Every structure is written in structure tokens, then in C-alpha cells.
N, C-alpha and C positions, 0 to 999 in steps of 0.2 A: 503448266502440265509437270507430272511428276516425271525422276526416274525413266526412260521406254523399257518394256521388261522383255528380257532377255529369248530368245526365241528356244532357247531348251525348255524355257518354264511355260510355255505356249501352246496350247494343241487345236490346233484349228478344225475346225470339222465343216464341210459345207457341202450340200445338201444336192442331190439331180433336180430335183422339183421342185425346188424353196416357193413355203409358204408365203413370203414377205415379211418372218422374224425371226429378230439376229435374238442371240441368249448367249447372255456370260455369265458361264456356268463354275459355279466356285465350291471347292471339299471342305472339309471342316481340319479339325487335330491334326491328322494324319498329315496334311499340308501334301496332300497329294497331288497329280495332274486325273481329273477326270473325265480320260478320254475315252472309257468304253461306252459312260454313258452319254457324253457328246456326241459321238459316234449313233446313238440310239437314238437321239432325239433329230441329228439330220437324217437318218433313212425316214424319218416322217415329215422332212421337210423344212427343218429349221438350220438357219446358220449358227453353230455353236462353236463358244473360242470361250475353252477353257483353260485358266489361269493358274501357275504357283499364287498363292499371294505370302509368302511367307517364305523364310530357309531357301530361296533360289541367288540365283546369281544377281548380289547387290540391291539383296532384300533384307527385310529384318530376320535376325535369327527365329524368331518365337514368334505367336501372336502377343507383341506390344509396342504399340505407338505405331502401329503398321499406320499409312496414311489413308484417311479413306478417298482421298485425291486418286489414288490407284487407280477404282473400283471407277470414278466419275469421267476420270479420261477414256478408260476401254470403254463404257458407255457412248460416250460420243462420239466418238471413232466409230462404230455401230454404228450410229445414226445416221453416221452420214452417206450409209448406203443402204436399209431399210428403212419400209414404213414402220414396223413396231417392233422394241426394245425390250426386250427382258433380261430379270437377273434372279437368280436360281442359286440359291446356298445350301446346304447341309452344316446344323451345328453353332461352330463357330461361323463358316462362312453361310449360317443364315441369320446369324447376328447383323454379320457384314451387310449383308444383301436388304435388311430393313433399313440398318443405319443409314445407306447409301439410298435409296427409293426417299429418305427422310429431306434428303438434301440436290437430286438431280430428278430431272422425271422422266417415270420410267412407265412403260404402258402396261406392263405386269411384274410381279415379284413372284416366286413361290421359296418356300421359308418350309423347310424338312427339321424336324427337332429343333425349333428357334428356341431363343429366348426372347424374354421381354424387355432385359433391360441390358445394359454395358456391361461385361465385367472386367478384371485385371486380370494381367497375364506378367509372366516373369522374365526375364530377360536381364544375362547380364547383373546379374547379383541386384536385379532392383525391381521391383512392383511397381505398375503403372496401368495406365487403362489399356486394352484391344485398340485401340483406334485412337488419331487424331485428327481435325480438322482443321486446317489455316495455321496447321505448325502446332496447335494446342490439344494436352489430353481431352478428351471427354472424360467427361463423370462416370466412375466408374466402381460398382460395388466392391468391397475390400471380401478376404476372406476370412471364416475364423478359424483363430490362431487357433483355437481349444482344437480343433478337430483331428482326428489321427481315424486313418483305415482299421476296419474290421474284420475286412476277407482280402481275397486273397486271387483272383485279382481284385483291385479294390475298386469298391464300390461310391462311386461321387456324389449320386443322389444327396444322401443327408449334407456333405458339404456344401455344396450350395443351396441348399433349401433351408440349414440354420444361419448360411453368409446372407439368406435374403431380409433378415427379423435383427441382425447387428449394428443398423443405425436406420432409423427407418428414414431418413432425414435425406442420406446417401443412397437408399436404395430408389426413392421417389424421384431426385435429381439423377438419376441413371436411366430409369423408365426410358425408352426409346418412344418417340413422339411419332407414333404409328398413325395419328390421325392424319400426317402430313402426307402420306403416300397416296399421292393422288389415282392413277394405275387399279390395274384387279387385282388382287390379291388374295394369297393360296397359303395354309398354312394346314403344314403335313404332322402327325406326330401318334408316336405308339405307347397305350396307356402303362406298358414297362418299360417302360425308360429308364436306366438305372445309373446313366452319367445326368440327369436334371431333374429337373419337374417340366419336361416341354410340354406336357398335358396342361397342366396347368398356367405354362407362362401362352400356351394356344388362346388358352378362357379368356387370357386377362387382355390378348391381344387385340382379340374378340369385341370385347366388354368398351376396352376404351373406344374402336371404331365405332361403335352400336351409339356410342354416347355420341360421338360427332356427325352420328349421319353417314357414316362409309359401311359399303356391305363388306363384308369378308367371307369367302369362303373358307369352310374345316369340315380337313379328311382325318378320321380319325380311328385306328383301330385296337380293342381292349389288349392288346395281347403282343401287338408288336412292341418292337424293344426300340433303341436310338438308331439305328441303319434303316434303311428304305429300301427293298427290291424291288425296283420296277418289274414289268413281264419281259423278260429276255435278259435279265441282266444274273448274275452270281455270288453268291454271298462273297464280302470284298474280307480281305487278310490284312494282316498287317495294321498301322496305327499304334498311336499310344495304348498300352497296356492296362488294361480296364474291364472292368465288367459293363456290356453294352444293355442287359437285358433283349425279352424276346426269342424267336425261333428261328430260322431260315423260313420254316413255313408261314408264321405268322406275320415274319418282317415282307413276306414276297403276298401274302391276303391282303396290308396296306398298302405296297405296289397296284393289283390288282384295283383296290378301291379305288385309288388318286388315279390311275391311269388317263381317266375318260374325264376330270378335271383338266390335268397336265395339259393335255392333248387341246381340252375347251379354250384353256386360257393362255396359250400359247399359238391356236388356230392352227396345230399340227392334222396331218391324216394319224385320225384314228387308229387305222388300222385292222 
């Protein structure tokens, strides 16, 4: 087991009327605790644990060589007391959720604005994989060194898109083996994501799963961006300075589309 997560880096939400599902909730590059979303899901019956997975007490300073065991340990803790366990992540957190679900049994995985590959991260002046497993960095796509931003705030979509084509063999090695995910899988993405090509990633994940006879549910909205707004949520502020695409209304429309599938996959009271 990895080192315990400090209490300040955990938000637990306990429902009044439990539905039997526990959820591990992961934010993306903002590094925030998704406390408001945890509370929203809890009001519908889920027991939710939101964690900070980098930048917290005793944690890696950035999304860089973060042990996947950090998430596996939390899944196993939740499994002790719950009939069903799910993992729900956004952006880098969706990348973590997908990788975790390939290594430990979960009943449901929800990936918002996901990636189909593992990416590199920078910390302490050194590039390496976002994730390690059993102490070894997972294969990761490296970034195009020739790319420079042309907008303010920077739009990283061209960087991620061009980096995928730099080394096809490395991209293949870094592709997440999503066919190993045995439980339900829900993918949610906006067609106007300006951070990375999440709609293309969703298509690649679904096609890989289909080739292996694994069902996948996909929810998309052409005008939504990188951030999902579920019914009852307010637009997020802060995080890394970047263009994310979409509009609050389009992001909320994606949330309206996604909510029935989220409720189904987590066995929530749909409200």
C-alpha cells in the first residue's frame, strides 16, 4: 500500500439514503478536490471519496510519476464496505481512471474529456510518464519540442495532436489497454475541447473496446468544451491558464445529456 492520503487531501461525502455504490472522484490538472461534485453525487445516493492526487501533503508535486497504486489502494478501501465501486475522473483524472481500471476490478468507470494514451509530465526539471506501476514509469507520449503557443490563453489542442504523430511506436506503446476494463465504461466529451482532442480519444477508446467485444457508452455534445457542467453545478474557475473551449451553456447541455447515463452507471436516484 502507498502512503496514506492526508485528511486535508480527502473529501468524503456520505449519502442519507445509500444506493450501494461508492465512487472515487478525481479532478484533472487543476489539482483541486472535487468536493462540490462529490456532494452532488452523494445527494443522489453515492458514497463519494474525492481525493487530491498530486500537490498535496507528501504527494508528487505535479502529474509526474504518480503511482497508480495510490488509486488502487483507495478502490480497495471503498470495496470493503460497498457492493459496487466506481472511479470517475476528468481530463488527467480520466486518464488516471482508465489506467487504474485496467489494473484493478471496478464496477464502473466514468471518464470525462479523457485521453486514449498516457502522457508525459514535467517535475523537478525532468520529463517522465504521468504514472508509475510497481515503481516503473508507464510508457508515455512525449511532447513535440517544436511547438509554441500562438494564442493567449494558450490552446494546447495543436500540441497534443501533433505530439501523437511524432513516434507512432511510442504512441502505440502508450495506448491505454482499455479492453482490460471489465466493468461499465462511460465516456463523455465535448466537440469543442481546445485542451486536447478528447472527442478523437473517445472514438479511439470505443473502437478498441468494440474490437474486443467490450461495450462502451459515449455521450458527446458538438459545442461543449473540456469542462463538464452537471445539473446543479456552477462553472469552474481557476486551474491552469489555458483555453478550454465550449461555453457555459454548451458545457451544461453536455451535462444534461450525460446525467441520465451517470445516474444509470452509478445506480443513483436520477432526481
